[in-house]
N, C-alpha and C positions, 0 to 999 in steps of 0.2 A: 503494499500500499503505500503510495506516495504521501510523504512528511511535508516537503516543500521542494522548489525548483531553485537551485544554490547559484548557477551559474549559467552563462551561454556563450558559444562561439560561433563565428562563421567563417567558411572557408571560399576558397576562389569559386567554387560552384553556384554560391549565392549570387542572385540576381540584385544588381546594382540599381540605385534609385533613377538613373538616367537610363536604363535598358528596362525599367519597370511597367511600361506601358507598352500595349500592340495597339496598331491602327488598323480597323477592320476595312472592307471593302467600300463602305458607306462614309469612311471617314471619322468615325467615332474613335475615342481612344478608351480602351478598356485594361484593367490592370492584368497584368500575368498571373496565372493561379497558380502558383509553384511554392513549395516549401525548400526546395533542394538548398544544401548548403547551409542549413543551420542544425545545430547539436544543443542539447540542454543537458546539464549536469543534475540529475535527480538524485534526492535524499530521500531513502525509503523508511520505514517506521523501525527498521532494525537497525538504521546508523550507518548503513553501506551506503555508498554513491556510485552512479555509474551514468556514462553519457549515451545520450539517444537521441535519433534524429526527430526534429521537428513533427513530421507527419506521424510518428508513433505516439509521442507526447501529446500531441494535438488532438489525436482521436481519441485517448484514453482519458484525458484529463483537461478538456477544453476550457474550463474557466479556471482553473488556475494558471494556464498558459496565457490566458488572454489578459488576467489579472497582473502576471509578472511582466507581459510585453508591455501595458501601460505604465506601469511602476518603472520600467527601464529603460523607456522612449523608444521601445522597437515597434510601437504601433504603426509608424510611418514607414517603414522600411516594407519594400515591394512582396516579400513572403508573407507580412501580417497584414499590409494595407487592404487586401481584398476580403478580408474574414474577420479581422477585430471589430471593426465600426458594428457589422451586422450581427455578432453575438453579444456584443454590450447592450443591442437593441432588445434583442430577443431575450437576455436574462431580466432586462430592466422591466420588459412587458410581463413576464411571467411574475415576476414579484409584486408589481401593481395589480395584477390579478388575484394572485395570493392575499395579498393585505385587503382588497376589497372582499374577497369572500370570508377571510378570518373575522373581519370586524362587523359583516352581514349576519352571520350565525351565532343566535343567542339560544334556538332550541333545536332539539332534532329529535323525531318520533315523540313531540311533546313532552320532552324531558330537558329542563332546562340546563345549559352547558356554562360553567363559569370561565372567566378569563384570567382571573388571578386567584392566587391563594386565598385571601382573604374571601373573594368569593365564594370559593368552595367550602370553605369555613362556615360562610354564614349559610350556604343551604344544606350543609349537613346538621348544622343546628336548629335550622328551620323544620327539616325533615325528621329529625331526631335518629338520624343515623350516622355513620362514619365511612361511608362509601366513597365520596369524593377524596377525602383525607388517605384513605387505604390505596385507591387509585394512585394518587399523588407519590405516596412512601414507594409503590411498587415502580412506577415509572423511574424515580430517582434512583432507586437501587439499579436498574436496568442499565439507566444512562451514564452511571457513575464511571461505568467502565471507558466511556467515550472522552471522559473530561480529565484533562491533565490541570494539578493543582500547583501554580507557580508560586514563589516566594514574594511577597509582599515589596513592590516596588520595581520588580523586573522587568526587563523589556517583553514586549509582547511580540513573538514571531509574525512576520509578514504574513497577511493574509488570515491570522487568526483573530477571535475577538476574546475580550474578556468581559464578563459580567459579574459585575459585583453587588451584594445585597443592599438596598437603600436603608439598610438600618433597621429594619422590622416595623418601620412608620406605617406600612400600608401603602408606601408609594411604590413607584415602578423601578425595576433596577436600573442602575447606573452600568453604562456600556461603554466601554473601553477597545478602539480598533487600532491596529497598526497595519497602514496600508503602505506607507513610504518611510518607515522607521521612526517617525517621530508619534508620540502617543497623544490622543487627545479623548475628550469626554464627551458625552451628551446622554441624557435620559433618554428613555422611550415613554 
């Protein structure tokens, strides 16, 4: 499993910016659709690293390659210019649709669905059961395997998100992301 993309390199097979466009018979200029000449150094979850061609990494880890290319200024290179903007638009469109759906659903099969832990506690109190809190505990137990605890104040790896509890005051969690190496915070 890919942990992160560490480095990249291009060789003499890579298309230059000057040769990045082709002209059709009608006179339209279109980008060359090629990924030749680009290699990515991938770090895997077991700590090993290996070089892989762009075409393979792009096929298996499209969003990670897209984010890496934007963060490292590669999106304007011909090997990236023909697919990165389309991928970003599609990603944003999917996220927007999911957010719409997330905030629209309050009930399913006439069962009220809580959005926060506080709402789940209130529903359990209202119904006199512990169904929602049991479900949250079970989910947290299952998901804890995918969460890595970092020491307080440590740098967040690129492409990862840090979620910090708001302090138990019933507010929303504080989220800290790292896209370009500098931390910034906002609340949901």
